[in-house]
Legacy VTK file of the C-alpha trace (Angstrom):
# vtk DataFile Version 3.0
C-alpha trace
ASCII
DATASET POLYDATA
POINTS 508 float
123.998 44.853 67.448
123.791 48.369 68.807
126.762 49.309 71.123
126.945 51.563 74.451
130.341 52.802 75.747
130.348 53.995 79.173
133.594 56.014 80.181
134.436 55.594 83.891
137.267 57.911 85.350
137.841 60.376 88.476
137.302 64.074 88.083
140.019 65.735 86.116
141.303 62.265 84.845
140.814 63.058 81.151
137.619 61.658 80.826
136.525 64.803 78.661
139.608 64.175 76.268
139.073 61.307 75.656
135.062 61.287 74.902
135.648 63.895 72.273
138.092 61.446 70.915
135.629 58.612 71.029
133.076 61.080 69.512
135.601 62.004 66.908
135.957 58.372 66.274
132.114 57.871 65.469
130.496 57.388 68.772
127.164 59.577 69.022
127.301 61.614 72.622
123.924 63.253 72.253
122.985 67.037 71.437
122.561 67.869 74.892
126.172 68.817 75.918
127.327 70.522 78.791
129.139 73.907 77.628
132.378 74.577 78.016
133.705 76.373 81.356
136.621 78.427 82.917
137.844 74.880 84.227
137.643 73.018 81.090
137.509 75.654 78.016
137.880 72.722 75.501
134.191 71.358 76.715
133.369 68.573 78.799
131.402 66.435 76.437
129.201 65.428 78.606
125.377 64.882 78.420
123.564 67.714 80.439
120.858 65.424 81.466
122.859 62.667 82.608
124.727 64.840 84.979
121.282 66.088 86.150
120.286 62.345 86.636
123.444 61.200 88.504
123.193 64.357 91.164
119.588 64.088 91.897
120.263 60.001 92.183
123.206 60.768 94.494
121.151 63.054 96.447
118.279 60.618 97.146
120.540 58.234 98.325
122.365 61.130 100.797
125.653 61.148 98.742
127.422 63.810 96.712
129.677 63.484 93.952
132.775 64.502 96.175
132.136 60.862 97.948
134.767 59.144 99.973
132.709 56.458 101.686
131.196 53.499 99.668
127.151 53.741 98.461
125.195 52.326 100.807
123.999 48.924 100.980
120.804 47.907 98.572
120.965 51.082 97.205
120.057 49.318 93.555
116.837 48.596 95.069
116.021 52.132 96.290
113.043 54.658 94.548
115.794 57.035 93.886
117.425 54.209 91.830
114.314 53.090 89.974
113.191 56.737 89.301
116.655 57.513 88.024
116.328 54.258 85.906
113.198 55.330 84.412
115.094 58.530 83.461
117.803 57.116 81.619
115.697 54.807 79.773
113.830 58.077 78.385
117.124 59.370 77.720
118.448 56.824 75.798
115.371 56.193 73.873
115.094 60.268 73.057
118.917 60.216 72.156
120.381 57.110 71.067
117.623 55.001 69.905
118.809 55.120 66.280
122.504 55.057 67.133
125.118 52.269 65.789
127.830 53.125 68.479
127.328 55.694 71.548
129.253 56.942 74.572
128.377 58.563 77.719
130.894 60.220 79.846
130.235 61.400 83.479
132.338 61.145 86.400
129.804 60.800 88.572
128.978 57.705 86.439
131.475 55.541 88.464
129.205 56.168 91.361
125.923 54.740 90.537
127.104 52.445 87.022
124.805 49.574 87.750
122.070 51.680 86.821
123.139 52.969 83.662
124.188 49.412 82.597
121.190 48.022 83.252
118.939 50.813 81.539
121.224 50.240 78.658
121.114 46.382 78.516
117.265 46.524 79.188
116.724 48.336 75.506
118.953 46.130 73.782
122.289 47.623 73.877
125.800 45.665 74.419
127.351 47.507 76.872
131.356 48.306 77.319
133.231 49.887 79.663
136.155 52.156 79.064
138.406 53.720 82.232
140.821 56.262 81.895
143.061 56.853 85.027
145.913 59.699 85.989
148.177 59.840 88.275
146.286 60.837 91.677
148.754 63.386 92.683
147.986 65.379 90.102
143.934 64.864 90.207
144.489 65.721 93.587
146.614 68.785 92.369
143.823 69.752 89.740
141.134 69.701 92.294
142.634 71.443 95.118
143.442 74.539 92.936
140.066 74.380 91.895
137.771 73.708 94.824
140.455 74.654 97.361
139.851 71.559 99.109
142.357 69.571 101.640
144.284 66.987 99.640
144.386 63.814 101.634
140.385 62.936 101.245
140.894 63.412 97.533
143.028 60.620 97.655
140.138 58.366 98.998
137.596 59.857 96.945
140.020 59.051 93.790
139.987 55.035 95.042
136.270 54.980 95.807
135.176 56.354 92.249
137.532 53.350 90.632
136.965 50.795 93.229
132.837 51.239 92.805
133.364 51.382 88.848
135.255 48.056 88.665
133.054 46.511 90.723
129.761 47.236 88.772
131.460 46.200 84.966
132.774 43.493 85.860
130.945 41.012 84.025
131.407 43.313 80.759
133.924 43.832 78.546
136.148 46.611 79.533
139.278 48.438 78.733
141.637 50.544 80.567
144.265 53.590 79.350
146.318 56.007 80.843
146.217 59.522 80.169
149.694 59.556 79.697
149.014 57.011 77.064
146.189 59.254 75.352
148.174 62.392 75.231
151.838 60.388 73.703
149.890 57.819 71.286
146.267 58.175 71.149
146.078 56.125 67.756
147.667 53.031 69.109
145.655 53.861 72.380
142.436 53.687 70.770
143.418 50.721 68.156
144.261 48.642 71.150
140.861 49.597 72.923
139.225 48.670 70.039
140.699 45.441 69.889
140.117 44.715 73.544
136.213 45.754 73.533
136.083 44.069 70.139
134.674 46.621 68.497
134.809 48.909 65.178
135.234 52.642 64.958
132.741 54.098 62.484
135.724 56.437 61.467
139.079 54.964 60.773
141.646 57.025 63.099
143.558 58.178 60.001
143.350 60.901 57.278
141.505 63.942 57.980
140.128 62.654 61.527
143.701 62.084 62.224
144.406 65.830 62.023
141.501 66.943 63.874
142.303 64.703 66.719
146.129 65.815 66.849
144.762 69.190 67.035
142.531 68.505 70.141
144.562 65.914 71.745
148.257 67.549 72.721
150.562 68.065 75.538
149.056 71.315 76.448
145.749 69.584 77.812
147.806 68.644 81.242
147.706 71.408 83.544
149.325 69.477 86.752
151.875 67.084 86.186
153.875 64.996 89.008
157.138 65.513 90.559
159.876 64.309 87.954
161.804 61.569 89.805
158.889 60.037 90.852
158.656 56.733 89.334
155.574 54.627 88.515
153.764 57.465 90.338
154.908 56.503 93.899
155.533 58.990 96.258
155.970 59.598 99.763
152.635 61.755 99.646
150.567 59.268 98.379
148.645 57.122 100.430
149.213 53.192 100.403
145.624 52.367 99.099
146.032 54.946 96.338
149.103 54.215 95.516
148.557 50.244 94.931
145.671 50.742 93.167
147.217 53.787 90.731
150.382 51.040 90.259
147.651 48.120 89.543
145.880 50.292 86.707
148.770 51.163 85.276
150.099 47.245 84.996
146.634 46.391 83.634
146.866 48.779 80.873
150.337 47.501 79.544
149.190 44.032 79.673
150.979 42.893 82.707
148.089 41.909 85.133
144.729 41.432 84.698
141.366 42.804 86.146
141.403 40.047 88.806
144.208 42.280 90.628
141.716 45.339 91.043
139.463 42.519 92.340
141.858 41.911 95.029
142.451 45.389 96.204
138.667 45.614 96.165
138.133 42.844 98.717
141.244 44.543 100.765
140.156 48.355 100.638
136.399 47.408 101.633
137.113 45.271 104.462
139.336 48.076 105.873
136.955 50.761 104.980
134.366 48.938 106.951
136.121 49.543 110.583
135.426 52.953 109.899
132.392 53.667 108.182
130.504 54.248 111.307
132.887 56.702 112.233
132.850 58.103 108.838
128.980 58.044 108.498
128.794 59.848 111.690
131.218 62.657 110.747
129.246 63.052 107.463
125.902 63.643 109.548
127.571 66.005 111.522
128.926 67.912 108.594
125.399 67.777 107.047
123.977 69.020 110.205
126.411 71.984 110.081
125.869 72.558 106.571
122.022 73.018 107.088
122.487 75.181 110.171
124.519 77.238 108.071
121.656 77.289 105.359
119.411 78.257 107.647
121.682 80.986 109.058
122.127 82.053 105.351
118.393 81.909 104.748
117.593 84.106 107.797
120.197 86.560 107.262
119.115 86.993 103.625
115.481 87.321 105.128
116.720 90.029 107.324
118.630 91.664 104.651
115.771 91.583 102.389
113.821 93.251 105.156
116.233 95.717 105.634
115.735 96.489 102.068
111.977 96.559 102.233
112.559 99.291 105.192
115.097 100.978 103.431
112.875 100.951 100.449
109.792 101.625 102.400
111.750 104.716 104.070
112.927 105.967 101.092
109.383 106.246 99.851
108.459 107.879 102.517
111.088 110.700 101.869
110.332 110.705 98.413
106.619 111.164 99.329
107.745 113.665 101.903
110.067 115.458 99.816
107.431 115.845 97.075
104.797 117.046 99.685
107.355 119.768 100.727
107.955 120.370 97.103
104.002 121.297 96.772
103.794 123.127 100.105
106.263 125.254 98.963
105.185 125.842 95.671
101.671 126.597 97.091
103.535 129.057 99.683
105.163 130.664 96.909
101.780 131.279 95.191
100.300 132.327 98.181
102.708 134.609 99.174
103.234 135.988 95.369
99.227 136.734 95.753
99.496 138.449 98.956
102.103 140.312 97.447
99.835 141.578 95.026
97.269 142.466 97.070
99.636 144.323 99.267
100.414 146.067 96.634
96.946 146.993 95.676
96.281 147.994 99.058
98.929 150.092 99.402
98.108 151.765 95.881
94.591 151.918 97.011
95.435 153.358 100.456
98.091 156.128 98.755
94.919 156.789 96.994
92.820 157.111 99.644
95.513 159.345 101.452
95.837 161.557 98.772
91.979 161.968 98.536
92.186 162.851 102.283
94.971 164.872 102.222
93.186 167.039 98.946
90.074 167.541 101.743
92.309 168.232 104.181
93.742 171.363 102.396
90.272 172.377 101.524
89.336 172.467 105.172
92.168 174.310 105.701
91.590 176.503 102.936
88.172 176.895 104.432
89.724 177.593 108.133
92.003 180.267 106.549
88.926 181.708 104.958
87.276 181.779 107.995
89.734 183.251 110.001
90.288 186.073 107.499
86.710 187.044 107.412
86.764 187.213 111.171
89.689 189.697 111.016
87.698 191.553 108.699
84.916 191.509 110.939
86.846 192.362 113.821
88.417 195.555 111.832
84.815 196.508 110.561
83.586 196.638 114.290
86.284 198.577 115.492
86.191 200.881 112.396
82.196 201.116 113.114
83.095 202.094 116.801
85.371 204.663 115.948
82.927 206.422 113.512
79.662 205.866 114.745
80.700 206.751 118.429
78.667 205.744 121.382
75.158 207.323 120.428
73.594 204.297 118.872
74.785 201.631 120.989
72.021 198.548 120.149
72.352 199.339 116.624
76.040 199.141 117.339
75.804 195.671 118.698
73.282 193.918 116.439
75.299 194.073 113.459
77.998 192.142 115.037
76.071 189.988 116.792
74.870 188.803 113.461
77.894 188.395 111.984
78.778 186.201 114.660
76.190 183.972 114.573
77.130 183.496 110.658
80.976 182.584 111.729
79.841 180.389 114.592
77.665 178.327 112.540
80.345 178.215 109.653
82.662 177.266 112.281
80.473 174.572 113.390
80.092 173.200 110.035
84.011 173.102 109.910
84.463 171.728 113.189
81.850 168.835 112.476
83.614 167.918 109.342
86.921 168.135 110.743
85.441 165.667 113.657
83.887 163.058 110.769
87.386 163.324 109.506
89.011 162.366 112.765
87.081 159.656 113.482
87.304 158.040 109.913
89.224 154.707 109.121
91.082 156.478 106.538
92.478 158.895 108.913
93.824 156.330 111.133
95.386 154.266 108.764
97.296 157.047 107.416
98.488 158.144 110.844
102.093 157.167 110.376
101.778 159.134 106.992
100.328 162.036 109.091
103.609 161.854 111.594
105.838 163.039 108.828
104.034 166.179 108.164
102.228 166.801 111.835
104.344 170.413 111.729
102.610 171.316 108.661
98.924 169.546 109.444
98.644 170.594 113.268
99.982 174.620 112.660
97.184 176.737 112.841
97.424 179.329 109.913
98.437 182.857 110.944
95.659 185.543 111.050
96.333 188.493 108.811
99.269 190.504 109.820
99.178 194.574 110.115
99.943 194.702 106.684
97.116 193.192 105.496
94.693 194.769 107.861
96.052 197.977 106.829
95.311 197.129 103.104
91.742 196.084 103.972
91.014 198.894 106.205
88.923 201.647 104.691
90.582 205.299 104.224
90.194 207.677 107.203
87.480 210.358 106.796
87.182 213.925 107.487
88.130 214.342 110.915
89.662 210.559 111.202
93.177 210.277 112.238
95.453 207.666 110.126
95.477 204.411 111.876
96.755 200.945 111.677
95.041 198.036 112.894
96.046 194.436 113.140
95.239 191.264 115.253
97.572 189.472 117.468
97.024 185.760 118.199
97.465 184.887 122.045
99.386 181.557 120.757
98.606 178.438 118.536
97.059 175.880 121.036
94.576 178.795 122.811
93.635 179.918 118.872
92.560 176.333 118.366
90.117 176.792 121.441
86.720 178.458 121.070
86.388 181.286 124.295
90.180 181.786 124.122
90.660 185.588 123.622
93.107 187.447 121.188
94.288 191.012 121.479
93.745 193.336 118.782
95.868 196.579 118.413
95.077 199.668 116.705
98.007 202.127 115.879
97.411 205.554 115.501
99.613 206.987 112.892
99.876 210.114 114.583
101.058 209.357 117.927
102.611 206.067 117.296
100.965 204.111 119.972
98.874 200.938 119.807
95.390 200.650 121.576
94.527 197.179 122.202
91.045 196.130 121.372
90.180 192.347 123.098
87.564 190.010 121.703
86.759 186.154 121.906
87.159 183.333 119.754
83.677 181.620 118.967
LINES 1 509
508 0 1 2 3 4 5 6 7 8 9 10 11 12 13 14 15 16 17 18 19 20 21 22 23 24 25 26 27 28 29 30 31 32 33 34 35 36 37 38 39 40 41 42 43 44 45 46 47 48 49 50 51 52 53 54 55 56 57 58 59 60 61 62 63 64 65 66 67 68 69 70 71 72 73 74 75 76 77 78 79 80 81 82 83 84 85 86 87 88 89 90 91 92 93 94 95 96 97 98 99 100 101 102 103 104 105 106 107 108 109 110 111 112 113 114 115 116 117 118 119 120 121 122 123 124 125 126 127 128 129 130 131 132 133 134 135 136 137 138 139 140 141 142 143 144 145 146 147 148 149 150 151 152 153 154 155 156 157 158 159 160 161 162 163 164 165 166 167 168 169 170 171 172 173 174 175 176 177 178 179 180 181 182 183 184 185 186 187 188 189 190 191 192 193 194 195 196 197 198 199 200 201 202 203 204 205 206 207 208 209 210 211 212 213 214 215 216 217 218 219 220 221 222 223 224 225 226 227 228 229 230 231 232 233 234 235 236 237 238 239 240 241 242 243 244 245 246 247 248 249 250 251 252 253 254 255 256 257 258 259 260 261 262 263 264 265 266 267 268 269 270 271 272 273 274 275 276 277 278 279 280 281 282 283 284 285 286 287 288 289 290 291 292 293 294 295 296 297 298 299 300 301 302 303 304 305 306 307 308 309 310 311 312 313 314 315 316 317 318 319 320 321 322 323 324 325 326 327 328 329 330 331 332 333 334 335 336 337 338 339 340 341 342 343 344 345 346 347 348 349 350 351 352 353 354 355 356 357 358 359 360 361 362 363 364 365 366 367 368 369 370 371 372 373 374 375 376 377 378 379 380 381 382 383 384 385 386 387 388 389 390 391 392 393 394 395 396 397 398 399 400 401 402 403 404 405 406 407 408 409 410 411 412 413 414 415 416 417 418 419 420 421 422 423 424 425 426 427 428 429 430 431 432 433 434 435 436 437 438 439 440 441 442 443 444 445 446 447 448 449 450 451 452 453 454 455 456 457 458 459 460 461 462 463 464 465 466 467 468 469 470 471 472 473 474 475 476 477 478 479 480 481 482 483 484 485 486 487 488 489 490 491 492 493 494 495 496 497 498 499 500 501 502 503 504 505 506 507
């Protein structure tokens, strides 16, 4: 006959330690176990799928695992219970079909025990129920420390768990032991449980397995102990229903009372609970609505946070794109500026070369003008000499030669003026205006006419009766010499009497 051992007990009552001891004695727990956690580093030793099934069933019934209320009337026939029964049946067939002795432990199973008992019995298992109880004050202290919950409701939760499990297991073999008995004498406790349930452990509690269990079960497993000096679990801080139920459980565990004592307490407790059931249900409904509003607010806050994150990311993306565009524009601007600087350098070199060519051209023009002025001085000197040598007997012949020379001179000066005018009208002349300013005193100063020494050197030697003379040209001024029609004075010095005589002529 296949046996299924259902372990019942409130959270933090020692169900994990009892399940591990039962497992070491040969009971199959399944392979999908809940991993250890910070609040239970030695392991929970409960089937993970069983926990999920119980949570889903309680949620479908409008309940939670931290309930202080009784289960709804007729919940066993609900659709949530039928769905849970199918899932439990699949778990049994998958993990426990070939097991001679299996055990299932989950504190939530106290609230939904009828579904588990029916599922095992439907598949040919003989169901036994093993209860473990712990001082309610230690349980409340442990839950308060772990979850930061108020203490008073936790006592009602402890009572509710045991009452529901006791009512569901009334027609089956069952045994009860305390957490203190398990820690102080696990061998004697497990032998007594086997006798009361009429079963044999697949592994006897002696030999090598005894050392393993001893290493697992020790006084260090107890993290919260009741204050010393309070006998029998009684104390002023414990509510009466919890204190009465705890005393009854201790009496059953020691053999002083039977399970019928719990049935009497159950009838009294349920009668009192019905007086407050409607009010408690209303409070729970308000609490659920408040929790839903809080969840909605949190969801909206999360959406706003998500939206803010999206906006921030979008802004960051735009900023990145803007920075990239600015960098590209800066690079293009730097490249254009570098290219423009190169072009300006090339243009500056070209302008400098043009200016150099213009300067050379101006020097050529200046040289030509100087030659023309020298020629003019020579012609004037020759005219004066011719007038002195020939006298006034041949005035027409005398005037004809100077007139021809003057026409040639006018033609040469006209060509020079045209060249200068073309130079002044050119764009290069305009571009080089700033540079001309630096040398304007040089470029705009007309060349000096030949002085007396030059004229004397160029004058022919006197003949016969001619007296030695010196001739030189004195300009009327720099501005007057630059304009046609201006007059200049030629002074001739007589070497004998040292007196100058002036000869005037007009610039053409």
